[in-house]
All heavy atoms as an XYZ file, in Angstrom:
786
protein
N     -26.046     29.369      7.253
C     -26.550     28.013      7.267
C     -27.718     27.942      8.245
O     -27.682     28.543      9.304
C     -25.435     27.059      7.689
C     -25.799     25.635      7.449
S     -24.438     24.506      7.772
C     -23.284     24.975      6.518
N     -28.713     27.169      7.886
C     -29.898     27.054      8.737
C     -29.559     26.308     10.017
O     -28.728     25.417     10.039
C     -31.008     26.293      7.990
C     -31.581     27.068      6.834
C     -32.643     26.251      6.121
O     -33.365     25.500      6.806
O     -32.734     26.363      4.904
N     -30.262     26.692     11.053
C     -30.046     26.049     12.346
C     -30.404     24.567     12.266
O     -31.415     24.195     11.702
C     -30.907     26.722     13.387
C     -30.592     26.247     14.753
C     -31.372     27.015     15.742
N     -30.702     26.853     17.017
C     -31.023     27.505     18.078
N     -31.982     28.386     18.049
N     -30.383     27.295     19.198
N     -29.540     23.718     12.831
C     -29.811     22.287     12.852
C     -29.268     21.542     11.642
O     -29.257     20.332     11.612
N     -28.832     22.288     10.628
C     -28.262     21.624      9.452
C     -26.749     21.733      9.513
O     -26.212     22.707     10.018
C     -28.782     22.271      8.166
C     -30.259     22.032      7.962
C     -30.642     22.331      6.556
C     -32.113     21.976      6.367
N     -32.495     22.024      5.000
N     -26.065     20.713      8.991
C     -24.610     20.718      8.989
C     -24.110     20.588      7.568
O     -24.797     20.052      6.700
C     -24.044     19.537      9.818
O     -24.513     18.319      9.238
C     -24.489     19.622     11.266
N     -22.909     21.075      7.348
C     -22.296     20.860      6.043
C     -21.595     19.505      6.055
O     -21.462     18.876      7.102
C     -21.333     21.996      5.682
C     -20.132     22.090      6.616
O     -19.910     21.164      7.410
O     -19.413     23.101      6.541
N     -21.148     19.043      4.904
C     -20.510     17.721      4.825
C     -19.264     17.632      5.694
O     -18.999     16.613      6.307
C     -20.150     17.388      3.378
C     -21.369     17.047      2.551
O     -22.408     16.707      3.149
O     -21.284     17.125      1.307
N     -18.488     18.705      5.757
C     -17.275     18.697      6.567
C     -17.568     18.488      8.028
O     -16.909     17.721      8.718
N     -18.607     19.164      8.523
C     -18.974     19.011      9.932
C     -19.473     17.599     10.207
O     -19.137     16.992     11.222
C     -20.047     20.031     10.316
C     -20.342     20.033     11.801
C     -21.328     21.115     12.190
O     -21.480     22.090     11.448
O     -21.936     20.962     13.250
N     -20.245     17.037      9.273
C     -20.749     15.672      9.443
C     -19.590     14.683      9.496
O     -19.600     13.747     10.290
C     -21.713     15.316      8.310
N     -18.584     14.906      8.657
C     -17.431     14.001      8.656
C     -16.647     14.113      9.948
O     -16.151     13.131     10.473
C     -16.528     14.298      7.458
C     -17.139     13.849      6.158
C     -16.275     14.202      4.964
O     -15.308     14.945      5.061
N     -16.629     13.658      3.817
N     -16.537     15.325     10.486
C     -15.798     15.505     11.746
C     -16.505     14.831     12.910
O     -15.886     14.435     13.878
C     -15.605     16.993     12.021
C     -14.590     17.660     11.111
C     -14.306     19.079     11.575
N     -15.466     19.952     11.487
C     -15.836     20.641     10.405
N     -15.132     20.544      9.309
N     -16.898     21.428     10.433
N     -17.814     14.695     12.818
C     -18.583     14.097     13.906
C     -18.577     12.575     13.874
O     -18.923     11.945     14.847
C     -20.027     14.580     13.850
C     -20.174     16.021     14.234
C     -21.614     16.408     14.219
N     -21.765     17.800     14.592
C     -22.928     18.377     14.777
N     -24.040     17.692     14.630
N     -23.003     19.642     15.101
N     -18.206     11.989     12.737
C     -18.198     10.523     12.636
C     -17.109      9.953     13.525
O     -16.011     10.485     13.604
C     -17.922     10.090     11.194
C     -19.065     10.345     10.273
C     -18.773      9.805      8.900
N     -19.768     10.310      7.977
C     -19.528     10.627      6.725
N     -18.333     10.492      6.217
N     -20.488     11.086      5.958
N     -17.378      8.842     14.183
C     -16.334      8.219     15.001
C     -15.222      7.674     14.121
O     -15.463      7.223     13.005
C     -17.071      7.087     15.733
C     -18.305      6.842     14.939
C     -18.635      8.121     14.223
N     -14.007      7.735     14.622
C     -12.863      7.197     13.889
C     -12.941      5.679     13.942
O     -13.125      5.092     15.011
C     -11.548      7.691     14.524
C     -10.357      7.070     13.811
C     -11.481      9.202     14.486
N     -12.823      5.050     12.787
C     -12.902      3.592     12.728
C     -11.533      3.018     12.414
O     -10.770      3.594     11.639
C     -13.898      3.155     11.665
C     -15.315      3.574     11.974
C     -16.270      3.156     10.879
O     -15.869      2.725      9.812
N     -17.555      3.273     11.147
N     -11.242      1.871     12.996
C      -9.994      1.176     12.712
C     -10.043      0.618     11.302
O     -11.108      0.320     10.779
C      -9.788      0.051     13.725
N      -8.868      0.496     10.695
C      -8.790     -0.086      9.366
C      -9.224     -1.536      9.405
O      -8.864     -2.271     10.308
C      -7.345     -0.055      8.881
C      -7.137      0.920      7.821
C      -5.764      0.779      7.239
N      -5.662      1.862      6.289
C      -4.662      2.074      5.524
N      -3.627      1.296      5.561
N      -4.646      3.077      4.684
N      -9.973     -1.942      8.407
C     -10.433     -3.319      8.345
C     -10.210     -3.854      6.937
O     -10.387     -3.137      5.965
C     -11.921     -3.391      8.677
O     -12.412     -4.666      8.393
N      -9.832     -5.102      6.862
C      -9.639     -5.746      5.565
C     -10.784     -6.690      5.260
O     -10.733     -7.454      4.321
C      -8.301     -6.506      5.528
C      -7.134     -5.612      5.796
C      -6.368     -5.759      6.929
C      -6.818     -4.592      4.922
C      -5.305     -4.925      7.183
C      -5.756     -3.752      5.167
C      -4.999     -3.923      6.296
N     -11.849     -6.629      6.058
C     -13.011     -7.486      5.856
C     -13.600     -7.219      4.483
O     -13.762     -6.068      4.088
C     -14.068     -7.212      6.928
C     -13.589     -7.437      8.341
S     -13.652     -9.129      8.873
C     -15.378     -9.439      8.816
N     -13.894     -8.259      3.753
C     -14.524     -8.124      2.453
C     -13.578     -7.720      1.347
O     -13.985     -7.498      0.223
N     -12.319     -7.623      1.645
C     -11.350     -7.200      0.630
C     -10.532     -8.367      0.092
O      -9.559     -8.154     -0.597
C     -10.398     -6.166      1.222
C     -11.063     -4.871      1.557
C     -10.034     -3.871      1.954
N     -10.632     -2.587      2.221
C      -9.941     -1.505      2.489
N      -8.639     -1.552      2.537
N     -10.549     -0.382      2.733
N     -10.896     -9.563      0.427
C     -10.108    -10.706     -0.016
C      -9.128    -11.086      1.071
O      -8.902    -10.340      2.014
N      -8.536    -12.236      0.922
C      -7.641    -12.714      1.977
C      -6.348    -11.905      2.061
O      -5.774    -11.529      1.051
C      -7.360    -14.157      1.564
C      -7.585    -14.192      0.093
C      -8.648    -13.171     -0.187
N      -5.964    -11.600      3.261
C      -4.677    -10.961      3.541
C      -3.839    -12.040      4.204
O      -4.044    -12.384      5.361
C      -4.873     -9.761      4.462
C      -3.609     -8.964      4.698
C      -3.172     -8.036      3.767
C      -2.863     -9.139      5.855
C      -2.025     -7.292      3.979
C      -1.712     -8.408      6.084
C      -1.295     -7.485      5.146
O      -0.147     -6.756      5.367
N      -2.925    -12.603      3.443
C      -2.176    -13.781      3.878
C      -0.841    -13.407      4.522
O      -0.426    -12.246      4.501
C      -1.913    -14.694      2.675
O      -1.043    -13.996      1.767
C      -3.212    -15.074      1.961
N      -0.176    -14.429      5.043
C       1.172    -14.225      5.586
C       2.119    -13.750      4.498
O       3.033    -12.965      4.766
C       1.683    -15.507      6.231
C       0.976    -15.842      7.529
C       1.534    -17.094      8.194
O       2.692    -17.467      7.929
O       0.795    -17.686      8.994
N       1.914    -14.206      3.262
C       2.753    -13.761      2.146
C       2.541    -12.271      1.875
O       3.503    -11.542      1.592
C       2.457    -14.578      0.898
N       1.292    -11.806      1.968
C       1.025    -10.370      1.815
C       1.771     -9.587      2.899
O       2.382     -8.550      2.626
C      -0.473    -10.065      1.929
C      -1.271    -10.493      0.753
N      -1.975    -11.666      0.729
C      -1.495     -9.890     -0.448
C      -2.591    -11.776     -0.434
N      -2.317    -10.721     -1.167
N       1.690    -10.078      4.130
C       2.350     -9.400      5.245
C       3.863     -9.362      5.048
O       4.507     -8.349      5.306
C       1.996    -10.075      6.574
C       2.619     -9.417      7.783
C       2.172     -7.984      8.015
O       1.105     -7.568      7.514
O       2.910     -7.258      8.711
N       4.440    -10.460      4.584
C       5.878    -10.515      4.328
C       6.268     -9.444      3.310
O       7.196     -8.663      3.529
C       6.283    -11.901      3.821
C       7.718    -12.017      3.283
C       8.731    -11.788      4.383
C       7.912    -13.368      2.610
N       5.560     -9.400      2.184
C       5.883     -8.439      1.127
C       5.666     -7.010      1.622
O       6.472     -6.117      1.340
C       5.067     -8.739     -0.156
C       5.194     -7.619     -1.178
C       5.528    -10.062     -0.762
N       4.613     -6.778      2.397
C       4.365     -5.447      2.947
C       5.498     -5.024      3.878
O       5.982     -3.893      3.817
C       3.020     -5.418      3.679
C       2.689     -4.074      4.259
C       2.303     -3.027      3.436
C       2.762     -3.859      5.624
C       1.998     -1.779      3.969
C       2.455     -2.623      6.155
C       2.071     -1.584      5.330
N       5.944     -5.931      4.745
C       7.042     -5.615      5.661
C       8.332     -5.339      4.903
O       9.078     -4.412      5.244
C       7.241     -6.747      6.667
C       6.160     -6.809      7.713
C       6.366     -7.947      8.706
O       7.373     -8.650      8.687
N       5.391     -8.130      9.582
N       8.612     -6.136      3.872
C       9.821     -5.933      3.057
C       9.739     -4.580      2.346
O      10.713     -3.814      2.332
C      10.013     -7.084      2.049
C      11.061     -6.731      1.001
C      10.396     -8.366      2.778
N       8.593     -4.268      1.765
C       8.418     -2.984      1.081
C       8.625     -1.823      2.050
O       9.312     -0.845      1.730
C       7.025     -2.916      0.441
C       6.666     -1.622     -0.286
C       7.636     -1.346     -1.428
C       5.232     -1.699     -0.801
N       8.075     -1.942      3.247
C       8.236     -0.902      4.261
C       9.702     -0.722      4.628
O      10.207      0.402      4.715
C       7.408     -1.250      5.519
O       6.035     -1.373      5.140
C       7.544     -0.202      6.593
N      10.396     -1.826      4.834
C      11.826     -1.766      5.206
C      12.655     -1.146      4.088
O      13.486     -0.267      4.329
C      12.353     -3.162      5.540
C      13.838     -3.171      5.914
C      14.327     -4.545      6.326
N      14.039     -5.595      5.381
C      14.782     -5.872      4.304
N      15.854     -5.155      4.025
N      14.450     -6.864      3.498
N      12.416     -1.582      2.842
C      13.175     -1.049      1.711
C      12.920      0.445      1.526
O      13.850      1.213      1.253
C      12.831     -1.807      0.427
C      13.330     -3.253      0.364
C      12.755     -3.959     -0.854
C      14.856     -3.284      0.339
N      11.686      0.857      1.692
C      11.363      2.279      1.556
C      12.084      3.086      2.641
O      12.590      4.172      2.380
C       9.856      2.490      1.623
C       9.449      3.910      1.282
C       7.951      4.066      1.153
O       7.215      3.099      1.021
N       7.498      5.294      1.187
N      12.139      2.542      3.847
C      12.859      3.214      4.933
C      14.347      3.297      4.595
O      14.978      4.332      4.787
C      12.619      2.469      6.244
C      13.148      3.179      7.463
C      12.739      2.530      8.795
N      12.862      1.082      8.821
C      11.828      0.228      8.858
N      10.598      0.681      8.871
N      12.034     -1.070      8.889
N      14.914      2.204      4.064
C      16.327      2.199      3.684
C      16.604      3.192      2.558
O      17.704      3.732      2.458
C      16.751      0.789      3.255
C      16.824     -0.188      4.407
C      17.088     -1.627      3.953
O      17.295     -1.859      2.740
O      17.078     -2.516      4.817
N      15.631      3.437      1.715
C      15.766      4.393      0.606
C      15.403      5.811      1.028
O      15.219      6.678      0.181
C      14.867      3.982     -0.561
C      15.239      2.683     -1.178
N      14.438      2.057     -2.093
C      16.302      1.854     -1.014
C      14.989      0.925     -2.480
N      16.117      0.784     -1.823
N      15.243      6.000      2.322
C      14.876      7.314      2.883
C      13.602      7.860      2.259
O      13.526      9.003      1.828
C      16.020      8.295      2.739
C      17.225      7.888      3.527
C      18.269      8.937      3.553
N      19.280      8.513      4.514
C      20.530      8.863      4.438
N      20.937      9.657      3.488
N      21.373      8.434      5.346
N      12.602      6.983      2.186
C      11.297      7.375      1.668
C      11.101      7.098      0.199
O       9.999      7.267     -0.314
N      12.137      6.669     -0.483
C      12.020      6.367     -1.911
C      11.362      5.022     -2.157
O      11.372      4.133     -1.299
N      10.792      4.886     -3.319
C      10.094      3.652     -3.693
C      11.082      2.507     -3.933
O      12.271      2.729     -4.139
C       9.265      3.902     -4.949
N      10.564      1.288     -3.909
C      11.368      0.086     -4.147
C      10.895     -0.584     -5.431
O       9.701     -0.589     -5.743
C      11.239     -0.884     -2.978
N      11.830     -1.124     -6.185
C      11.504     -1.824     -7.432
C      10.993     -3.239     -7.143
O      11.369     -3.849     -6.141
C      12.740     -1.920     -8.326
C      13.111     -0.625     -8.961
N      13.990      0.250     -8.388
C      12.703     -0.060    -10.117
C      14.125      1.297     -9.166
N      13.351      1.142    -10.219
N      10.183     -3.731     -8.039
C       9.634     -5.087     -7.933
C      10.736     -6.113     -7.709
O      10.647     -6.947     -6.803
C       8.829     -5.431     -9.188
C       8.448     -6.902     -9.366
C       7.549     -7.363     -8.232
C       7.787     -7.128    -10.701
N      11.777     -6.074     -8.524
C      12.859     -7.066     -8.412
C      13.536     -7.006     -7.044
O      13.917     -8.025     -6.484
C      13.890     -6.863     -9.526
C      13.384     -7.206    -10.912
C      13.120     -8.698    -11.098
O      13.804     -9.533    -10.466
O      12.225     -9.030    -11.886
N      13.667     -5.811     -6.518
C      14.278     -5.621     -5.210
C      13.404     -6.222     -4.107
O      13.901     -6.894     -3.198
C      14.456     -4.121     -5.004
C      15.250     -3.715     -3.827
C      15.421     -2.213     -3.757
O      14.659     -1.459     -4.402
O      16.310     -1.805     -3.002
N      12.090     -5.988     -4.194
C      11.154     -6.548     -3.204
C      11.159     -8.069     -3.296
O      11.189     -8.769     -2.276
C       9.726     -5.982     -3.406
C       8.753     -6.626     -2.427
C       9.713     -4.467     -3.256
N      11.159     -8.602     -4.513
C      11.169    -10.052     -4.710
C      12.429    -10.671     -4.102
O      12.359    -11.656     -3.361
C      11.055    -10.381     -6.191
N      13.562    -10.067     -4.396
C      14.832    -10.595     -3.890
C      14.875    -10.559     -2.358
O      15.250    -11.542     -1.716
C      15.987     -9.778     -4.466
O      17.210    -10.204     -3.927
N      14.470     -9.441     -1.775
C      14.525     -9.293     -0.319
C      13.514    -10.184      0.400
O      13.729    -10.572      1.544
C      14.300     -7.833      0.060
N      12.410    -10.504     -0.271
C      11.393    -11.347      0.365
C      11.648    -12.831      0.148
O      11.037    -13.672      0.804
C       9.996    -10.987     -0.150
O       9.880    -11.316     -1.517
N      12.528    -13.149     -0.800
C      12.813    -14.552     -1.090
C      11.730    -15.221     -1.919
O      11.682    -16.447     -2.012
N      10.857    -14.427     -2.533
C       9.776    -14.964     -3.359
C      10.087    -14.721     -4.839
O      10.789    -13.767     -5.173
C       8.449    -14.279     -3.003
C       7.957    -14.470     -1.573
C       6.741    -13.582     -1.308
C       7.613    -15.926     -1.321
N       9.547    -15.564     -5.717
C       9.740    -15.336     -7.150
C       9.099    -14.012     -7.576
O       8.079    -13.593     -7.002
C       9.017    -16.511     -7.816
C       8.740    -17.500     -6.741
C       8.758    -16.762     -5.445
N       9.677    -13.337     -8.574
C       9.126    -12.058     -9.036
C       7.649    -12.126     -9.434
O       6.894    -11.199     -9.142
C      10.002    -11.690    -10.238
C      11.296    -12.378     -9.956
C      10.931    -13.659     -9.260
N       7.216    -13.207    -10.075
C       5.808    -13.311    -10.484
C       4.879    -13.319     -9.269
O       3.847    -12.640     -9.256
C       5.560    -14.573    -11.317
C       6.177    -14.495    -12.696
O       6.570    -13.386    -13.121
O       6.262    -15.537    -13.364
N       5.234    -14.096     -8.251
C       4.413    -14.155     -7.044
C       4.436    -12.818     -6.308
O       3.401    -12.330     -5.834
C       4.900    -15.273     -6.117
C       4.053    -15.433     -4.873
C       4.525    -16.572     -3.974
O       5.433    -17.332     -4.352
O       3.957    -16.686     -2.865
N       5.618    -12.211     -6.230
C       5.747    -10.904     -5.577
C       4.906     -9.859     -6.289
O       4.237     -9.040     -5.658
C       7.226    -10.467     -5.541
O       7.992    -11.480     -4.895
C       7.400     -9.153     -4.809
N       4.903     -9.898     -7.612
C       4.108     -8.959     -8.403
C       2.622     -9.092     -8.084
O       1.916     -8.088     -7.908
C       4.348     -9.190     -9.893
O       3.564     -8.322    -10.665
N       2.131    -10.323     -7.982
C       0.724    -10.563     -7.651
C       0.392    -10.052     -6.250
O      -0.652     -9.441     -6.032
C       0.396    -12.052     -7.753
C       0.392    -12.568     -9.167
C       0.188    -14.076     -9.244
O      -0.192    -14.692     -8.220
O       0.409    -14.637    -10.324
N       1.288    -10.285     -5.302
C       1.063     -9.848     -3.933
C       1.076     -8.321     -3.836
O       0.246     -7.717     -3.158
C       2.098    -10.466     -2.999
C       1.974    -11.979     -2.819
C       3.249    -12.560     -2.204
C       0.748    -12.329     -1.984
N       2.013     -7.681     -4.551
C       2.058     -6.221     -4.575
C       0.797     -5.658     -5.228
O       0.248     -4.661     -4.768
C       3.310     -5.729     -5.308
C       4.611     -5.847     -4.518
C       5.810     -5.672     -5.437
C       4.647     -4.820     -3.380
N       0.345     -6.318     -6.285
C      -0.900     -5.891     -6.946
C      -2.057     -5.913     -5.943
O      -2.847     -4.966     -5.879
C      -1.201     -6.799     -8.147
C      -2.513     -6.516     -8.788
N      -2.719     -5.458     -9.635
C      -3.705     -7.149     -8.674
C      -3.987     -5.448    -10.023
N      -4.603     -6.470     -9.460
N      -2.148     -6.978     -5.154
C      -3.185     -7.064     -4.116
C      -3.042     -5.944     -3.088
O      -4.033     -5.342     -2.676
C      -3.121     -8.405     -3.381
C      -3.631     -9.574     -4.196
O      -4.196     -9.344     -5.284
O      -3.449    -10.718     -3.735
N      -1.806     -5.673     -2.664
C      -1.586     -4.620     -1.672
C      -2.014     -3.259     -2.209
O      -2.494     -2.413     -1.457
C      -0.115     -4.579     -1.241
C       0.373     -5.768     -0.418
C       1.877     -5.672     -0.182
C      -0.369     -5.869      0.898
N      -1.881     -3.069     -3.528
C      -2.284     -1.810     -4.161
C      -3.788     -1.754     -4.385
O      -4.463     -0.817     -3.955
C      -1.536     -1.607     -5.500
C      -2.112     -0.436     -6.289
C      -0.047     -1.410     -5.268
N      -4.340     -2.766     -5.051
C      -5.726     -2.679     -5.525
C      -6.773     -3.229     -4.562
O      -7.886     -2.725     -4.519
C      -5.894     -3.409     -6.870
O      -5.570     -4.784     -6.697
C      -5.012     -2.795     -7.940
N      -6.416     -4.250     -3.805
C      -7.394     -4.887     -2.916
C      -7.334     -4.289     -1.514
O      -8.362     -3.937     -0.940
C      -7.171     -6.415     -2.848
C      -8.132     -7.061     -1.865
C      -7.303     -7.041     -4.228
N      -6.142     -4.168     -0.977
C      -5.984     -3.765      0.413
C      -5.684     -2.278      0.593
O      -5.785     -1.759      1.704
C      -4.906     -4.608      1.092
C      -5.202     -6.074      1.015
N      -6.260     -6.659      1.680
C      -4.618     -7.072      0.318
C      -6.304     -7.959      1.407
N      -5.325     -8.226      0.584
N      -5.300     -1.597     -0.481
C      -5.060     -0.160     -0.411
C      -3.903      0.236      0.491
O      -3.901      1.318      1.058
N      -2.898     -0.621      0.611
C      -1.777     -0.354      1.503
C      -0.536      0.168      0.791
O       0.396      0.636      1.437
C      -1.407     -1.627      2.274
C      -2.487     -2.171      3.199
C      -2.062     -3.515      3.775
C      -2.775     -1.177      4.306
N      -0.500      0.054     -0.529
C       0.673      0.466     -1.292
C       0.225      1.163     -2.571
O      -0.944      1.106     -2.950
C       1.548     -0.753     -1.617
N       1.192      1.812     -3.208
C       0.951      2.516     -4.461
C       1.986      2.072     -5.481
O       3.168      1.948     -5.150
C       1.086      4.042     -4.250
O       0.158      4.447     -3.251
C       0.829      4.811     -5.519
N       1.550      1.842     -6.716
C       2.480      1.570     -7.806
C       2.741      2.888     -8.512
O       1.815      3.582     -8.925
C       1.913      0.553     -8.790
C       2.868      0.223     -9.912
C       2.356     -0.859    -10.854
O       1.272     -1.417    -10.592
O       3.044     -1.132    -11.847
N       4.013      3.243     -8.637
C       4.369      4.505     -9.266
C       4.527      4.334    -10.767
O       5.032      3.304    -11.239
C       5.668      5.043     -8.666
C       5.654      5.248     -7.152
C       6.994      5.763     -6.675
C       4.545      6.213     -6.764
N       4.120      5.336    -11.503
C       4.244      5.311    -12.963
C       5.695      5.550    -13.346
O       6.399      6.347    -12.728
C       3.352      6.374    -13.576
N       6.137      4.851    -14.385
C       7.495      5.042    -14.886
C       8.542      4.470    -13.956
O       8.275      4.134    -12.810
N       9.741      4.345    -14.476
C      10.838      3.807    -13.687
C      12.146      4.336    -14.244
O      12.324      4.429    -15.454
C      10.830      2.280    -13.727
O      11.933      1.763    -13.031
N      13.058      4.677    -13.349
C      14.368      5.123    -13.807
C      15.242      3.939    -14.204
O      16.245      4.102    -14.868
C      15.051      5.981    -12.739
C      15.070      5.319    -11.367
O      14.398      4.294    -11.189
O      15.759      5.848    -10.478
N      14.852      2.731    -13.827
C      15.564      1.494    -14.184
C      14.544      0.478    -14.692
O      14.107     -0.399    -13.952
C      16.292      0.925    -12.966
O      17.200      1.842    -12.434
N      14.151      0.565    -15.978
C      13.093     -0.316    -16.497
C      13.368     -1.805    -16.301
O      12.442     -2.587    -16.134
C      13.031      0.033    -17.976
C      13.615      1.401    -18.076
C      14.636      1.497    -16.983
N      14.624     -2.211    -16.271
C      14.961     -3.614    -16.083
C      14.627     -4.132    -14.702
O      14.571     -5.336    -14.472
N      14.380     -3.219    -13.766
C      14.071     -3.608    -12.388
C      12.578     -3.742    -12.160
O      12.141     -4.089    -11.080
C      14.636     -2.572    -11.417
C      16.141     -2.483    -11.399
S      16.891     -3.903    -10.618
C      16.466     -3.623     -8.915
N      11.771     -3.439    -13.148
C      10.329     -3.540    -12.999
C       9.742     -2.293    -12.376
O      10.441     -1.312    -12.124
N       8.433     -2.325    -12.131
C       7.761     -1.149    -11.576
C       8.227     -0.844    -10.153
O       8.783     -1.702     -9.470
C       6.277     -1.542    -11.592
C       6.258     -3.016    -11.679
C       7.515     -3.434    -12.356
N       7.967      0.386     -9.725
C       8.323      0.810     -8.363
C       7.063      0.892     -7.512
O       6.003      1.261     -7.994
C       9.002      2.180     -8.381
C      10.329      2.177     -9.098
C      10.940      3.561     -9.165
N      10.003      4.502     -9.768
C       9.918      5.786     -9.433
N      10.692      6.292     -8.507
N       9.048      6.573    -10.034
N       7.231      0.567     -6.235
C       6.121      0.571     -5.288
C       6.533      1.314     -4.026
O       7.712      1.339     -3.662
C       5.718     -0.859     -4.915
C       5.164     -1.641     -6.067
C       6.004     -2.338     -6.921
C       3.801     -1.664     -6.318
C       5.499     -3.057     -7.992
C       3.286     -2.379     -7.394
C       4.136     -3.073     -8.227
N       5.532      1.880     -3.356
C       5.771      2.492     -2.057
C       4.565      2.271     -1.160
O       3.453      2.039     -1.645
C       6.072      3.984     -2.191
C       4.948      4.803     -2.732
C       5.315      6.277     -2.917
O       6.499      6.620     -2.864
O       4.382      7.069     -3.121
N       4.799      2.313      0.130
C       3.743      2.166      1.111
C       2.934      3.456      1.113
O       3.504      4.544      1.058
C       4.335      1.891      2.511
C       3.257      1.859      3.567
C       5.121      0.585      2.488
N       1.610      3.334      1.185
C       0.762      4.528      1.261
C       0.978      5.203      2.609
O       1.093      4.525      3.639
C      -0.713      4.170      1.099
C      -1.114      3.949     -0.329
C      -2.602      3.958     -0.433
C      -2.995      3.928     -1.896
N      -4.435      3.920     -2.060
N       0.999      6.524      2.611
C       1.142      7.237      3.886
C      -0.050      6.947      4.799
O      -1.172      6.805      4.330
C       1.163      8.714      3.495
C       1.176      8.767      2.021
C       0.893      7.404      1.492
N       0.205      6.873      6.068
C      -0.859      6.636      7.066
C      -1.514      7.961      7.405
O      -0.889      8.994      7.436
C      -0.284      6.035      8.327
C       0.504      4.789      8.060
C      -0.150      3.647      8.669
N       0.669      2.481      8.375
C       0.179      1.299      8.267
N      -1.091      1.112      8.431
N       0.946      0.284      7.988
N      -2.800      7.899      7.702
C      -3.508      9.120      8.085
C      -3.457      9.289      9.575
O      -3.414      8.460     10.346
C      -4.941      9.043      7.623
C      -5.065      9.077      6.153
S      -6.832      9.057      5.807
C      -6.859      9.594      4.170
């Protein structure tokens, strides 16, 4: 490599670590926080396993439709959760898990 030039990996290592920000990603409400905390707790209770929509709704005290919208936001807008494909219990709705922290 030529002197003074860096590869992409080296450039990335030199960048300062930035705190996570939700700016510009839409509102992160108290309801989002509630559902995120419930999802985190359920995943811990399942020893790392995902939680079903119906389970998150029941534990949060919110209707399934509202919980589904909030989980969708946590997945697509805020990047804090993942929706898993398929379900071993289709009647329970989709499964979700908290994204691993870096």
